[in-house]
C-alpha positions, -999 to 999 in steps of 0.1 A, spaced: -658 158 317 -633 152 344 -651 133 371 -622 128 395 -589 145 400 -567 130 426 -560 155 453 -525 162 466 -507 148 435 -485 172 416 -497 174 380 -470 164 357 -480 188 329 -455 213 341 -425 198 325 -390 202 339 -356 189 330 -357 159 353 -331 134 340 -295 142 332 -279 113 313 -244 105 324 -227 96 292 -214 61 297 -176 58 301 -170 94 293 -154 122 313 -175 154 309 -143 175 305 -133 154 275 -166 159 256 -165 176 223 -192 202 220 -208 211 186 -233 239 179 -262 240 154 -283 270 144 -306 278 115 -283 305 101 -252 284 104 -232 266 77 -222 229 74 -189 242 61 -181 256 95 -162 239 123 -193 237 146 -172 243 177 -187 277 187 -221 294 182 -205 318 157 -192 288 137 -223 266 141 -234 240 117 -267 245 98 -280 209 101 -283 185 130 -273 158 105 -239 174 100 -233 177 138 -242 140 142 -217 131 114 -190 151 131 -198 136 165 -195 100 152 -157 102 153 -156 114 189 -154 94 222 -181 115 237 -199 146 224 -227 171 231 -247 187 203 -262 220 213 -291 231 191 -301 268 192 -337 279 190 -354 276 156 -370 252 133 -350 224 117 -369 208 88 -342 187 72 -366 176 44 -359 211 29 -322 203 28 -323 178 -1 -292 192 -18 -272 190 13 -254 157 19 -263 160 56 -299 171 50 -330 149 49 -343 123 73 -335 100 90 -306 112 110 -288 80 119 -269 75 152 -250 42 152 -224 51 178 -223 57 216 -221 87 240 -238 116 222 -263 140 237 -285 162 215 -300 190 235 -314 225 235 -289 253 239 -308 274 264 -344 276 276 -362 275 243 -369 241 227 -357 239 190 -382 223 167 -373 193 147 -396 178 120 -413 182 87 -429 161 60 -413 127 52 -428 108 22 -404 79 22 -421 50 39 -388 33 48 -380 62 72 -390 49 106 -378 78 127 -366 114 123 -337 101 144 -328 64 140 -306 48 167 -292 16 153 -271 -12 170 -267 -43 149 -244 -64 127 -244 -36 100 -230 -10 124 -209 -35 143 -213 -20 177 -235 -7 205 -253 27 206 -253 34 244 -254 67 262 -276 84 235 -297 113 249 -323 137 235 -331 166 259 -355 196 257 -364 192 220 -397 196 203 -407 173 174 -430 190 150 -464 177 137 -462 156 105 -477 177 78 -481 150 51 -509 126 48 -486 96 47 -498 65 64 -463 57 76 -453 90 92 -421 83 112 -416 84 149 -396 112 165 -370 86 176 -368 50 164 -343 25 179 -333 -9 166 -310 -36 181 -302 -71 171 -275 -98 173 -267 -91 210 -259 -54 204 -272 -28 229 -288 6 226 -294 28 256 -315 59 250 -328 86 273 -355 111 260 -360 139 286 -381 170 287 -392 167 250 -425 176 234 -436 152 206 -466 167 189 -486 155 159 -512 183 158 -508 190 121 -516 154 110 -549 152 92 -562 120 108 -594 120 89 -576 114 56 -561 81 67 -582 52 55 -558 25 62 -537 15 93 -515 44 100 -483 39 120 -477 73 137 -458 67 169 -442 93 191 -412 71 201 -407 35 189 -381 8 191 -375 -29 186 -350 -54 197 -341 -72 230 -309 -51 236 -329 -19 240 -330 2 271 -353 32 267 -360 58 293 -387 85 286 -392 112 313 -408 146 317 -422 145 282 -454 156 265 -465 132 238 -497 141 220 -517 134 199 -501 103 182 -520 75 166 -518 47 173 -491 49 200 -471 73 221 -442 50 231 -442 16 215 -414 -9 220 -416 -41 200 -393 -70 209 -397 -83 174 -389 -114 154 -361 -98 135 -344 -87 166 -339 -119 185 -316 -139 162 -292 -157 185 -277 -157 220 -295 -146 252 -308 -114 235 -303 -92 265 -328 -79 290 -349 -52 273 -361 -23 295 -387 4 290 -390 31 317 -416 59 313 -420 85 340 -435 119 347 -449 123 312 -483 133 297 -500 114 268 -530 119 246 -535 93 219 -558 98 189 -581 68 185 -583 57 149 -580 26 127 -550 10 143 -548 -8 177 -521 2 201 -516 21 233 -502 53 247 -475 31 261 -471 -4 246 -445 -31 251 -450 -60 227 -432 -94 230 -429 -114 198 -416 -148 190 -383 -153 173 -388 -191 168 -410 -209 193 -399 -243 182 -363 -239 195 -346 -229 227 -322 -204 211 -324 -167 214 -340 -166 249 -345 -131 264 -330 -124 298 -352 -105 323 -373 -79 305 -385 -49 326 -413 -24 321 -421 5 345 -445 34 341 -447 59 370 -463 93 376 -478 97 341 -511 111 329 -527 94 299 -559 112 290 -575 107 256 -610 120 264 -605 150 242 -584 133 215 -593 129 179 -616 99 173 -621 81 140 -621 46 126 -627 14 145 -593 6 161 -587 -1 198 -567 21 221 -553 12 255 -537 34 281 -509 10 289 -505 -24 273 -479 -51 276 -476 -87 265 -470 -113 238 -499 -112 214 -508 -136 186 -516 -106 164 -479 -99 164 -465 -133 157 -466 -156 187 -447 -161 219 -413 -154 234 -394 -171 262 -377 -151 289 -365 -154 325 -384 -131 349 -405 -103 334 -413 -76 359 -439 -49 353 -445 -19 376 -474 5 369 -475 30 397 -491 64 405 -506 70 370 -538 85 358 -555 68 328 -587 81 312 -607 80 280 -592 50 262 -614 31 237 -605 -2 253 -590 -10 287 -571 16 306 -545 -10 315 -540 -43 296 -515 -69 308 -513 -99 286 -494 -132 292 -475 -146 262 -496 -166 237 -494 -193 211 -461 -208 218 -437 -231 235 -436 -223 272 -411 -235 298 -421 -226 334 -384 -224 344 -379 -194 321 -413 -177 320 -421 -160 353 -441 -128 353 -447 -103 382 -471 -75 377 -473 -47 403 -501 -22 398 -501 4 426 -519 37 434 -533 44 399 -565 63 391 -582 45 362 -615 60 351 -638 68 322 -624 43 298 -647 28 272 -635 -7 280 -625 -23 313 -605 -4 339 -579 -32 342 -577 -63 319 -555 -91 331 -552 -117 303 -534 -150 307 -533 -156 270 -548 -189 258 -546 -227 262 -514 -228 241 -493 -210 267 -494 -235 296 -464 -233 318 -464 -196 328 -461 -186 364 -481 -154 368 -483 -133 399 -499 -99 402 -507 -73 428 -533 -46 425 -527 -23 455 -542 11 463 -559 16 429 -591 36 423 -608 20 393 -641 39 388 -666 50 362 -653 28 334 -679 15 308 -667 -20 312 -656 -40 342 -635 -27 370 -611 -57 368 -614 -85 343 -593 -116 347 -596 -139 317 -580 -170 300 -561 -183 330 -558 -220 319 -553 -250 341 -517 -254 329 -507 -220 343 -499 -213 380 -496 -182 402 -516 -159 424 -534 -126 421 -541 -101 449 -564 -71 452 -556 -49 482 -570 -15 493 -586 -9 459 -619 10 452 -639 -6 424 -671 14 420 -695 30 395 -683 8 366 -707 -1 338 -698 -39 340 -689 -59 370 -665 -50 398 -645 -82 392 -652 -105 363 -635 -139 357 -638 -150 321 -627 -184 306 -605 -189 337 -600 -225 349 -579 -214 379 -603 -196 403 -576 -194 430 -555 -174 406 -573 -144 422 -564 -155 457 -568 -125 479 -593 -96 480 -587 -75 511 -593 -40 525 -612 -30 494 -645 -14 484 -665 -31 457 -696 -11 453 -724 0 429 -711 -16 397 -739 -18 372 -738 -55 363 -729 -66 398 -698 -69 419 -684 -102 408 -691 -129 382 -676 -161 369 -656 -166 401 -665 -196 423 -634 -204 442 -629 -228 471 -628 -210 504 -597 -230 514 -578 -215 485 -590 -179 484 -592 -152 511 -619 -125 509 -618 -104 541 -621 -68 555 -641 -55 525 -671 -34 518 -690 -56 493 -722 -46 476 -741 -79 478 -726 -113 487 -689 -120 480 -681 -153 461 -666 -167 493 -683 -164 527 -709 -139 539 -713 -102 547 -727 -84 578 -753 -57 572 -740 -32 597 -708 -13 605 -698 -39 631 -683 -68 612 -679 -102 627 -653 -129 624 -679 -152 610 -681 -131 578 -643 -123 579 -651 -87 586 -669 -82 552 -698 -58 553 -726 -48 529 -731 -11 538 -729 21 519 -692 33 519 -704 69 520 -682 83 492 -679 121 492 -696 127 458 -697 97 436 -722 112 411 -695 137 402 -666 112 404 -653 119 439 -648 85 455 -629 96 486 -645 83 518 -663 106 542 -656 108 579 -686 86 589 -678 58 564 -674 23 577 -643 22 556 -625 44 581 -603 22 603 -622 -8 588 -593 -27 573 -566 -48 588 -529 -40 593 -520 -77 589 -512 -88 554 -525 -122 543 -495 -128 521 -461 -113 513 -462 -80 494 -499 -74 502 -494 -43 523 -481 -25 492 -472 11 493 -472 32 525 -494 58 508 -529 60 495 -542 72 461 -534 109 470 -499 102 483 -510 105 519 -496 80 544 -516 50 553 -526 41 589 -537 77 598 -559 77 629 -591 84 612 -614 79 643 -591 94 670 -586 60 686 -555 39 691 -541 18 675 -544 33 641 -558 8 615 -557 11 577 -589 22 560 -607 2 533 -604 13 497 -579 34 478 -583 65 499 -571 69 535 -594 93 553 -575 123 566 -591 138 597 
């Protein structure tokens, strides 16, 4: 049951062609255009609709000799597994060159897919840039295609698109306005650890952009990028980038453990200083991840968005500055945390090359079986990280676990954490939990927030020094870990403007955590940030501007919590 739908936000389910890829280094007038249709022939020239090829594989082969090309695919179903006698039939369709766009010809998405029994096939399309190909694969685009459900019971059903880079080669891929559907897969027949991913890739030279797509229901992952051990062989390894925007996900929850969007950092060789990554980057904006109605079987975990180096996948990795931006998303119904950010684990760390910045802004995270947000420093083996994170304007409500859990921040790490204008309410665990963390000051600011009516309490495991931590201008159910609270709607400097008073949500029993006009949260915050970057976005959870004059007085003061009351 949908308990809360953010008001005023455009639902991204209405897909539109949002991204037009400018093919790198190519003049549009010099592009060679090829056509593909189900009634065509691979003996044709492919230059017109009347002379179209029959298979996409043939068109890709023809395009490989061009400087820049566009492959226009007419409406129909393209199941190349039925083309076994055709030298250009079958999967995978390999792209190991640059500047090619595969797109629908007209308004109807052509369907690409079919059964693939060969477990070595990792993608219907495989984009490869490595020593074997001897070059980059940049400017590769897939636009307005539909990838059909896998109709076999293989436990290694391929991704729609798989990309691989190594040895300092680069691949740049844009996937726009595509539907990636696995509805025909019989999940209940899979007893093992299936690897059914909508889009996947590995290698530090990878730049992947996914926008305006529908990806559902895949198990265990929708978009999974693995910066793996085979990929980082030598040199600086590049700066891998994953951008996901304006897309809808639903992930089946089965035996494997991954996420709708997952970026994994693996070790190449933690005993040497060779093969360092540059500056990795992950951004997820304006997406809906909703697995409440997805297929459920097995015992595996599922996260909404996950990132980090994980010992499960082989150790640690060194890099320069890793920046993560998770902004304006909805995340519901995951079997584990809605958002899991993990510091690198089990490896040789060097603080000069291992800085992480996590920006989590204006997200609605609700009804997940685990925590709303899990921030994980790793373990004692990863001393030397500098971790800084900002949770600003998030509504984290009605999760079965904690609202925010911060764990395994060891004494050898450094950094700061900030919670600003967040609403943490109605969760089954604590509002804020610190677990196995030796650095209490790592959560250094809680300001302008509402921490209310969480079943286990509103904070635990957090006993910071008041000289190192600022907790101010909050509605706090009970006593905060630093200082005191006032019992009325007239806070005092003594308690740093913290109050213990009902925030008067509109309808919390039905998941509406907007504040009402008579709430103490209205004009109850402060416009003065206590540290750089704390003011965050200029809008609230609904996209409405902050600092609206909610009580018809001047000057206008920001409200507490994720919602800014609109008079």
